[in-house]
N, C-alpha and C positions, 0 to 999 in steps of 0.2 A: 460492769465489766471493771474486779480491778488493776487498783496500781499492775501486782503482781503479774497479775494474768495480759498485762497488756503489755509488760515491760519480756515476757516470756514470750510470746506474740511477734514480737519486735524483731529480737535473738534471732527466731527459727524466720523469719522472713531473711533479714539483713546475711545469713546462714545461705537461706534460698537464692541470692540475689548474688549475693561471693562467686557463689561454682559456680552459673550462668554467668555471670561474668567471664573468668578465667575462663573459665573455657569458650568464647568466643574472642577473648584477647587471642589464645593460643592457636585457632583456629583464622586468625586473617596475619599471627606470624608466620602461622606455615601458608600463608597462599603468599604472601608479599615476596617471602624468599620463595616461593615456583614462576612469579613473574621475575623476578632476577634472573631466573635459570637461564629460560624462556627469551627475555633481554639478548641476554647474552649468548645466547645459543641464535638465535636469531641474526644478531651481528654478525656475529662468524661467518656464520653461512653466507650470508650474501657480502660477505670483504671478500673475503674465497681467499685468505693468505694467513702469514704469521705473524700472532701480535701479540706484544707484549706488554704484559700485567697495566705503562705509565699507559700506554698506546690505547689503552680499553677504558681504566679512570675517567682520561679529560671526553670517550668518543661518548660512554655509557653513565660517565654522572656519578658512576657509583665508587667506592670507598675501594683500598687495596682488599679488602674482609667481606669486602662483600660481591668481589670476584672470585675470589679461590676459594671462598663458600662456595658459589655459583661450579665453579669447572670442576668444582670436585666431587659434586655430586652430580654433573653431568655425565651422560652415556658416548654421548658425540661429542663433549670437549677435551681432544687429544693434547697433552702436556707436555712438552720436552725441554732442557736446556737451553737457553738460547746464552750463557753468557753472562759474565756476572757484573752487576753492575753497583757497586761498594757493598758486594757480600746482600745486598738485597732481597725481595720477591722481583725485581724488577728485572732478573734472568732469568725468568721461567719465560716461554713463549707458548703458548695457547694457539688451537687452532681446531677448525669445524673437520668431522667424521663421520660418513656414516655408519661405519664402523664399529659395535660398542664393546670393544675391548678394547684398553689402553697402556 
């Protein structure tokens, strides 16, 4: 095997491995988002009440961006305004609802 063929083989192998790692990373990213959404839904369902984003951040150990992402993707989380807290996201109130309409 010549050096040129070895380099060609190595570059093709690297391209295949790169695409495999990219697919795996995307799958991991989607799975983690799904798990966070289920975590939020389970907490709101068991809590049976309206909760602010700040309450959920402390209870679930998630950031406000993760909670908002999960809340807006979930068909079971109802969102409603709950008063402004210095004009931030913490004025949004979330609660579990069995209805699919938000």
